[in-house]
Each structure stands twice: as structure tokens, then as C-alpha cells.
C-alpha positions as CSV (number, residue, x, y, z in Angstrom):
1,M,0.0,0.0,0.0
2,S,2.8,2.4,0.8
3,T,4.4,1.9,-2.5
4,R,1.1,2.4,-4.3
5,R,0.7,5.7,-2.4
6,L,4.2,6.8,-3.4
7,V,3.3,6.2,-7.1
8,S,0.0,8.0,-6.7
9,A,1.5,11.0,-4.9
10,T,4.4,11.2,-7.3
11,T,2.1,11.1,-10.3
12,A,0.0,13.9,-8.9
13,N,3.0,16.0,-7.8
14,L,4.4,15.6,-11.3
15,V,1.5,17.7,-12.6
16,V,2.8,20.8,-10.8
17,P,6.3,20.9,-12.5
18,L,4.8,19.7,-15.8
19,S,2.4,22.7,-15.6
20,G,5.5,24.8,-15.1
21,L,7.1,23.3,-18.1
22,L,4.0,24.1,-20.2
23,V,3.6,27.6,-18.9
24,G,7.4,28.4,-18.5
25,P,8.4,28.4,-22.1
26,V,5.3,30.4,-23.2
27,L,5.7,32.9,-20.4
28,S,9.5,33.2,-20.9
29,R,9.1,34.0,-24.5
30,E,6.3,36.4,-23.7
31,L,8.3,38.3,-21.0
32,G,11.9,37.8,-21.9
33,P,14.7,37.2,-19.3
34,E,14.2,40.4,-17.5
35,G,10.4,40.2,-17.4
36,R,10.8,36.5,-16.2
37,G,13.0,37.7,-13.4
38,F,10.4,40.3,-12.3
39,Y,7.6,37.7,-12.5
40,A,9.7,35.5,-10.1
41,A,10.3,38.5,-7.8
42,L,6.6,39.3,-7.7
43,T,5.2,35.9,-7.1
44,L,7.8,33.8,-5.2
45,P,7.7,35.8,-2.0
46,V,3.9,35.2,-1.7
47,V,4.3,31.5,-2.5
48,V,7.2,31.1,-0.1
49,Y,5.3,32.9,2.7
50,G,2.5,30.4,2.1
51,W,4.9,27.8,3.4
52,L,6.6,29.9,6.0
53,G,3.4,31.5,7.2
54,T,2.1,28.3,8.7
55,Y,4.8,28.8,11.4
56,G,5.1,25.0,11.9
57,L,1.3,24.5,12.3
58,Q,1.3,22.5,9.0
59,D,3.5,19.8,10.5
60,A,1.7,20.1,13.9
61,L,-1.6,19.3,12.2
62,T,0.0,16.3,10.4
63,F,1.4,14.9,13.7
64,H,-1.8,15.3,15.7
65,L,-3.9,13.8,13.0
66,R,-1.5,10.9,12.4
67,H,-1.6,10.0,16.1
68,R,-5.4,10.6,16.3
69,R,-5.3,13.5,18.6
70,L,-7.5,15.5,16.3
71,S,-10.3,14.9,13.9
72,G,-10.4,16.0,10.3
73,R,-13.3,18.3,10.9
74,D,-11.6,19.9,13.9
75,A,-8.4,20.3,11.8
76,A,-10.4,22.2,9.2
77,R,-11.6,24.5,11.9
78,V,-8.1,25.1,13.2
79,A,-6.8,25.8,9.7
80,L,-9.5,28.4,8.9
81,L,-9.2,30.1,12.3
82,A,-5.4,30.2,12.1
83,T,-5.4,31.6,8.6
84,V,-6.8,34.9,9.8
85,P,-4.0,36.1,12.1
86,L,-1.3,34.3,10.2
87,G,-2.6,35.9,6.9
88,L,-2.7,39.4,8.4
89,L,0.8,39.0,9.7
90,G,1.9,37.7,6.3
91,V,0.5,40.7,4.4
92,L,2.3,43.0,6.8
93,L,5.7,41.2,6.5
94,L,5.5,41.0,2.7
95,A,4.8,44.7,2.5
96,V,8.0,45.3,4.5
97,L,9.9,42.9,2.3
98,G,8.6,44.6,-0.8
99,L,10.1,47.9,0.4
100,V,13.6,46.2,0.6
101,A,13.5,43.8,-2.4
102,L,11.8,46.2,-4.8
103,A,13.1,49.6,-3.5
104,R,14.6,50.5,-6.9
105,E,11.4,49.5,-8.8
106,P,8.5,51.6,-7.5
107,G,6.0,50.4,-10.1
108,E,6.8,46.7,-9.3
109,H,6.6,47.5,-5.6
110,R,3.0,48.7,-5.9
111,Q,2.1,45.6,-7.9
112,F,3.7,43.4,-5.3
113,L,1.6,44.9,-2.5
114,V,-1.5,43.9,-4.4
115,L,-0.3,40.4,-4.9
116,A,0.7,40.2,-1.2
117,L,-3.0,40.3,-0.3
118,L,-3.3,36.8,-1.6
119,A,-0.9,35.4,1.0
120,P,-3.6,34.1,3.3
121,L,-5.0,31.9,0.5
122,H,-1.6,30.2,0.2
123,I,-1.2,29.8,3.9
124,L,-4.6,28.0,4.1
125,A,-3.6,25.8,1.2
126,N,-0.5,24.6,3.0
127,L,-2.3,24.0,6.3
128,L,-4.8,21.8,4.4
129,V,-1.9,19.9,2.9
130,G,-0.6,19.2,6.4
131,A,-4.0,18.1,7.6
132,L,-4.8,15.8,4.7
133,T,-1.3,14.3,5.0
134,G,-2.0,13.5,8.6
135,V,-5.2,11.5,7.8
136,A,-3.3,9.7,5.0
137,D,-5.7,11.1,2.3
138,V,-3.1,11.0,-0.5
139,G,-5.9,11.5,-3.0
140,G,-6.9,14.8,-1.2
141,V,-3.3,16.0,-1.2
142,N,-3.1,15.2,-4.8
143,L,-6.2,17.1,-5.7
144,L,-5.1,20.1,-3.7
145,K,-2.0,20.3,-5.8
146,V,-3.4,19.2,-9.2
147,V,-6.5,21.4,-9.3
148,P,-4.6,24.7,-9.0
149,A,-1.9,23.5,-11.4
150,V,-4.5,22.8,-14.1
151,I,-6.3,26.1,-13.5
152,R,-3.0,27.9,-13.6
153,T,-1.9,26.3,-16.9
154,V,-5.2,27.1,-18.6
155,L,-5.3,30.7,-17.4
156,L,-1.7,31.6,-18.1
157,V,-1.3,29.8,-21.5
158,G,-4.6,31.2,-22.6
159,A,-3.7,34.7,-21.5
160,C,-0.3,34.6,-23.2
161,L,-1.8,33.5,-26.4
162,A,-4.7,36.0,-26.3
163,F,-3.1,39.1,-24.8
164,D,0.2,41.1,-24.4
165,L,0.8,39.8,-20.9
166,S,2.7,41.7,-18.2
167,A,4.6,40.2,-15.3
168,F,2.0,41.5,-12.8
169,V,-1.0,40.1,-14.6
170,A,0.7,36.8,-15.0
171,G,1.6,36.8,-11.3
172,L,-2.0,37.6,-10.4
173,L,-3.4,34.7,-12.4
174,F,-0.7,32.4,-10.9
175,L,-1.6,33.2,-7.3
176,V,-5.4,33.2,-7.7
177,S,-5.3,29.7,-9.0
178,A,-4.7,28.4,-5.5
179,A,-8.4,29.1,-4.6
180,G,-9.5,26.0,-6.5
181,G,-7.3,23.7,-4.4
182,T,-8.3,25.1,-1.1
183,A,-12.0,24.6,-1.9
184,V,-11.3,20.9,-2.7
185,G,-9.1,20.5,0.3
186,L,-11.6,21.8,2.8
187,R,-14.3,19.5,1.4
188,R,-12.1,16.4,1.6
189,L,-10.9,17.2,5.1
190,R,-14.4,17.8,6.6
191,R,-15.4,14.4,5.2
192,A,-12.4,12.5,6.6
193,P,-13.4,9.7,9.0
194,A,-12.8,10.7,12.6
195,G,-11.6,7.3,13.8
196,E,-10.8,6.9,17.5
197,V,-10.3,10.6,18.3
198,P,-10.8,11.6,21.9
199,S,-13.7,14.1,22.5
200,G,-13.1,17.4,24.3
201,P,-11.7,20.8,23.5
202,L,-9.2,21.3,20.7
203,P,-5.6,20.5,21.7
204,L,-4.5,24.1,21.0
205,R,-1.7,24.1,23.5
206,S,-0.3,20.9,22.2
207,L,-0.6,22.1,18.6
208,T,1.1,25.3,19.5
209,R,4.0,23.6,21.3
210,Y,4.6,21.2,18.5
211,A,4.4,24.0,15.9
212,A,7.0,26.0,17.9
213,V,9.4,23.1,17.8
214,C,8.9,22.8,14.0
215,L,9.2,26.5,13.4
216,P,13.0,26.7,13.1
217,G,12.9,23.9,10.6
218,V,10.2,25.6,8.6
219,L,12.1,28.8,8.5
220,A,15.3,27.0,7.6
221,A,13.6,24.8,5.0
222,V,12.1,27.9,3.2
223,A,15.4,29.7,3.4
224,T,17.2,26.7,2.0
225,A,14.7,26.0,-0.8
226,R,13.6,29.4,-2.0
227,L,15.3,32.3,-0.3
228,D,17.7,32.6,-3.1
229,Q,14.9,33.6,-5.5
230,V,13.1,35.8,-2.9
231,I,16.1,38.0,-2.4
232,G,17.6,37.3,-5.8
233,L,16.5,40.5,-7.5
234,P,18.8,42.9,-5.5
235,L,21.6,40.4,-5.3
236,L,21.6,38.9,-8.8
237,G,19.6,41.4,-10.9
238,A,16.5,40.7,-13.0
239,R,18.3,39.1,-15.9
240,E,20.3,36.6,-13.8
241,L,17.3,35.9,-11.7
242,G,15.4,35.1,-14.8
243,F,18.0,32.5,-15.8
244,Y,18.0,31.1,-12.3
245,A,14.2,30.8,-12.2
246,V,14.2,28.9,-15.4
247,A,17.0,26.6,-14.1
248,V,15.0,25.9,-11.0
249,S,11.8,25.2,-12.9
250,V,13.6,22.4,-14.8
251,A,15.9,21.0,-12.1
252,E,13.0,20.7,-9.6
253,L,11.1,18.2,-11.7
254,P,12.6,15.2,-9.8
255,M,11.6,16.8,-6.5
256,V,8.2,15.4,-7.0
257,V,9.5,12.1,-5.7
258,A,10.8,13.6,-2.5
259,T,7.5,15.5,-1.9
260,A,5.5,12.3,-2.5
261,A,7.7,10.3,-0.2
262,R,7.4,12.9,2.5
263,T,3.6,12.7,2.2
264,V,3.5,8.9,2.5
265,L,6.1,8.8,5.4
266,M,4.3,11.4,7.5
267,G,0.8,10.2,6.9
268,R,-1.3,7.9,9.1
269,A,-0.1,4.3,8.8
270,D,-3.6,2.8,8.7
271,G,-2.3,-0.6,9.5
272,D,0.6,-0.6,7.0
273,D,3.8,-2.4,8.1
274,P,6.2,0.4,9.2
275,A,9.0,-1.6,7.5
276,A,7.1,-1.4,4.2
277,A,6.7,2.3,4.6
278,L,10.5,2.7,4.8
279,R,10.6,1.1,1.4
280,V,9.2,4.3,0.1
281,A,12.3,6.2,1.5
282,R,14.7,3.7,0.0
283,L,13.1,3.9,-3.5
284,A,12.8,7.7,-3.6
285,L,16.5,8.6,-3.6
286,P,17.6,6.4,-6.5
287,L,14.6,7.4,-8.5
288,T,15.5,11.0,-8.0
289,L,19.2,10.4,-8.8
290,A,18.3,8.7,-12.1
291,A,16.0,11.5,-13.1
292,C,18.5,14.2,-12.3
293,V,21.3,12.4,-14.3
294,V,19.0,12.4,-17.3
295,L,18.0,16.0,-16.9
296,A,21.6,17.2,-16.5
297,A,22.5,15.2,-19.7
298,V,19.9,16.8,-21.9
299,A,20.0,20.3,-20.4
300,A,22.3,21.8,-23.0
301,P,20.1,21.1,-26.0
302,L,16.8,21.2,-24.2
303,L,16.7,24.6,-22.5
304,P,17.5,26.8,-25.5
305,L,15.1,24.7,-27.6
306,V,12.2,25.0,-25.2
307,F,12.7,28.4,-23.6
308,G,14.5,30.2,-26.4
309,E,18.1,30.9,-27.2
310,A,18.0,33.9,-24.8
311,F,17.9,31.4,-21.9
312,A,21.0,29.5,-23.0
313,P,23.0,30.8,-19.9
314,A,20.5,28.9,-17.7
315,V,22.1,25.5,-18.8
316,L,25.0,25.5,-16.3
317,P,22.9,26.5,-13.3
318,T,20.4,23.7,-14.3
319,V,23.2,21.1,-14.2
320,V,24.4,22.3,-10.8
321,L,20.8,22.3,-9.4
322,C,20.2,18.8,-10.6
323,A,23.0,17.7,-8.2
324,A,21.4,19.9,-5.5
325,T,18.0,18.2,-6.1
326,V,19.5,14.8,-5.2
327,L,20.7,16.2,-1.8
328,Y,17.4,18.0,-1.3
329,T,15.6,14.7,-1.7
330,G,17.7,13.2,1.0
331,V,16.9,16.2,3.3
332,Q,13.2,15.8,2.7
333,I,13.1,12.0,3.2
334,L,15.3,12.1,6.4
335,G,13.3,15.0,7.7
336,A,10.0,13.2,7.2
337,V,11.3,10.2,9.1
338,L,12.4,12.4,12.0
339,L,9.1,14.3,12.1
340,A,7.0,11.1,11.9
341,N,8.9,9.8,14.9
342,G,8.4,13.0,16.9
343,R,12.0,14.3,16.4
344,A,11.1,17.7,15.1
345,G,13.9,19.4,17.0
346,R,16.6,17.3,15.2
347,S,14.9,18.0,11.8
348,S,14.9,21.7,12.6
349,A,18.6,21.7,13.6
350,A,19.6,20.1,10.3
351,L,17.6,22.5,8.3
352,V,18.9,25.5,10.2
353,A,22.5,24.5,9.5
354,G,21.8,24.1,5.8
355,A,19.9,27.4,5.6
356,L,22.7,29.4,7.2
357,T,25.2,27.9,4.9
358,G,23.1,28.6,1.9
359,V,22.5,32.2,2.8
360,V,26.1,33.0,3.5
361,A,27.1,31.2,0.2
362,L,24.5,33.1,-1.8
363,V,25.8,36.5,-0.6
364,A,29.4,35.4,-1.3
365,L,28.7,33.9,-4.7
366,A,26.2,36.5,-5.9
367,P,28.7,38.1,-8.3
368,L,28.7,34.8,-10.3
369,G,25.0,35.3,-11.0
370,A,22.7,32.4,-11.6
371,V,25.6,29.9,-11.4
372,G,26.6,31.3,-8.0
373,A,23.0,31.0,-6.7
374,A,22.9,27.3,-7.9
375,V,26.2,26.5,-6.1
376,A,24.9,28.2,-2.9
377,S,21.9,25.9,-3.0
378,L,24.1,22.8,-3.5
379,L,26.2,23.8,-0.5
380,G,23.2,24.4,1.7
381,Y,21.6,21.0,0.9
382,A,24.9,19.3,1.5
383,V,25.3,20.7,5.0
384,A,21.6,20.0,5.9
385,V,21.7,16.3,4.9
386,L,24.6,15.4,7.1
387,P,23.1,16.0,10.6
388,A,19.7,14.6,9.4
389,A,21.5,11.4,8.3
390,R,23.1,11.0,11.7
391,S,19.8,11.7,13.5
392,V,17.7,9.0,11.8
393,V,20.0,6.1,12.7
394,G,18.7,4.4,15.8
395,L,15.1,5.5,15.4
396,P,12.4,2.7,15.7
397,G,12.7,0.5,12.6
398,V,15.8,2.3,11.3
399,P,18.8,0.1,12.1
400,S,21.1,1.9,9.6
401,L,21.3,4.8,7.2
402,R,21.0,2.2,4.4
403,A,17.4,1.4,5.6
404,V,16.2,4.7,4.4
405,T,18.4,5.5,1.4
406,V,19.4,2.5,-0.8
407,P,17.0,-0.2,-2.0
408,Y,17.5,-3.8,-0.8
409,A,17.3,-6.8,-3.1
410,D,13.8,-7.5,-1.7
411,D,12.6,-4.0,-2.7
412,L,13.7,-4.6,-6.3
413,R,12.1,-8.0,-6.4
414,F,8.9,-6.5,-5.0
415,L,8.9,-3.8,-7.7
416,R,9.5,-6.4,-10.5
417,A,6.6,-8.5,-9.1
418,R,4.3,-5.5,-9.0
419,L,5.2,-4.6,-12.6
420,R,4.6,-8.1,-13.8
421,Q,1.3,-8.2,-11.9
422,R,0.2,-4.9,-13.5
423,G,1.2,-6.2,-16.9
424,R,-1.0,-9.3,-16.5
425,R,-3.7,-7.5,-14.5
426,S,-4.4,-10.8,-12.8
427,G,-2.9,-13.2,-10.3
428,P,-2.1,-12.9,-6.6
429,A,-0.4,-9.8,-5.2
430,P,3.3,-10.2,-4.3
431,V,4.0,-10.7,-0.7
432,D,5.2,-7.4,1.0
433,T,7.4,-8.7,3.8
434,G,8.9,-5.3,4.5
435,S,11.8,-7.3,6.0
436,G,14.6,-5.2,4.4
437,A,16.7,-8.3,3.7
438,R,19.6,-7.8,1.3
């Protein structure tokens, strides 16, 4: 079942970067390198704050639902109530950020303030992802990601073909598309079975405490994954930021496996063998590695062909970011194992170490432009993965680092049996021993 969930979640997660690949070339040709850089500067801070603005509550909801300390209906209430203060704080903080990041571009600053008003919508979407992950509703998580991606693709491609699109209008269409996912997510969550959830008041104190422990990790994860683009305009300039944004949109394609594995590992087990769940972790890293090798190999001919010759300088950053994506997958998988076992503090410590390294490296390497930003990301992920790897060893069911990173012979035999079974569409299912035998 865990392997099936990984495939399902990976397929759905793939829709998001595929949407980016459909929209990206059209938008890049429409806006050019500089306009593409402004588009990233206008939209990414809002999207990033959608993750950061949960302040650890996303993972707290996941943990409490996983351990049946909260019902799905109550989680929906918590998410809606929390979005109000968190959203207001987000709009205020983004307004301040806009004064710094877009100080030299007064027109873009005014446009950014308008887009910042959509931050609460993205905070709510991420809270719902955390809640649906906790009840192991992989289908709900998938819909919450797929629906906005489809809406976004239709709106942006249609607008580019029909009108002379500006970076601001493109950003507005991009950010508004999240509304479709939140509507689906709320409906799924309110219908989630309650299970054996204790009655009584909402565990607000417990949720707050767990969120506070997760908060440093959330801040660090955001800094490690996206801070380079949020502060990239003053450091890199619009043109180099445009190259870097295109490189990220291509190199992050294999990240869908890491995101899917995180969803499965952190979700409610529902009777699955914990050893079988770890198979998900062991399969995710080699799958990501294989995809990154392929992407790095085809980057040179692919990027100028798809995005236009003007984006040829994005090739080298893409290759560097492909290597960074492999390390990022390790960070995500190891962090999910730690969070699922209640080791939020260790996960946060690893992410903080990586974030600090990445920020310092970005400032130091900014003169190298998009290539420097890519190398900074690689260094940040490398530093984050080391303490996370040390921390998972010794957790229940994790006898060694190999148990969550490299497939065993049984895993490969299981996959082959699954593939043969799907090909025949008949016969008994393979036995999932989850033993981890070599």
C-alpha cells in the first residue's frame, strides 16, 4: 500500500512541474529574461510565505492527525481560524519585504503589494496539505495540488496567447489559482473519517507547542529551498534571476518524488507495516538520482530549444541544481522520518544548519549570477543532509542509514513482481514482507 501511495502521490506531484514546463516556455518567450525575473520577484515571496506563514502549524496538524489526537473536521476549523491572524501578519511582513527587495522598482513595488493580499490563501492551502497528509488522504493532497496546477496552466497559457501579458497580470493569475485547491481540500478534510479521536476541546496548547518546535525547521527549509529567489533581485539582478528561475523550474522536476515520499512517510499508517513504509524512502532517492542524471545530460540542447536561445545561460545552473536536487531529496526524506517519529527538533537543527550555509554562500557567490546561486543551493543542501542522516539512525525501525536511502534486493524483487502483476492485470499480489533483507 505504501508503494502504491508513493506512485499515486508522485504522479500527482508531477502535474505541478509539468504545468510549469508548459507555462514556463510560453511565459519566458512572452516576458523575456528580465520580465521573467520580475515575475519571479513578484510571485515567489507570496508562495514562499505560504509555506513559512504556517509557522510550523502544518507539521503540527500532520502529527496530531497521524496520532489521532485531532479529527479532520476539527483540523479544518483550526486551519480556517489560524489563517486569519497568520494571513494578516503575512501581508504586513510581505509589505515590508517589498520595500527592501523592490526599492529600486516603485512600479513593481505597488504591484507586489496587491499580490501580497493573496498570501492568506496560500497559507490556508498549506495548512490543508498538512492536515490531509495526517489523515493519509493522499488523494486529497493530490487534488489540492493538481487542481490549482490545471487552472494555472489554462489561465496563463490562454492569456499569453490572447493578450500582451505583463509580469504583474501573469503573477495575479498564478496566485489566484490556489483558490480551487483550497476549496477541494476543505471539502475532503471535513469528510475525513474521525476514527478513534478523543472528544473534548481542541488541543490548541499541544498544537502550539509542536508548531513552535517545528518553526525553526520551517524557516530554515524555506530559506534553503527558495530564499535565493526571494532575495535574488537585489543580489543577482532581474536578468540573472530570470536565468536562475528557469533553471529551478527544470531541475526541480525530480523533486516530486521527494515530496510524494514525505507525504507517505508522514501520513497515518492505517495498519501498514512500518518496514514497508520505509521502502518508500529507499526507493525515492535512487529514482531522483536517475531522473537528475537524465535532466543534466539533456539540459544543454533542451533549454535553448524549449525556452528560447536567450535562456542558454541557464544551462550550467540547471546542471548544478540537478545535483542539488538529489541532496534535497535526502533532506526531505530524512526530515520526514524524523518528524514522523516526533524528532522535530533534530529535523529543525539540520535545516537551520543548511539554511545558514546557503544564505552565506549566496551572498558570497552572488557576483557569479545564476551559477553562484545554484552553487549556494548545493552547499546548503549538502550541509543540511549530514546531521539529518546522523539523527535518523537508531530510530524505531531504522537500524542503519541504508534502511532509508538505498533499496534492498527485496525491494527490487517486490517492484518487479508489482510490474509483472500490473502487466498481467491478474494473479495474486506479491508478498510485501517489508523485511529489508539484502
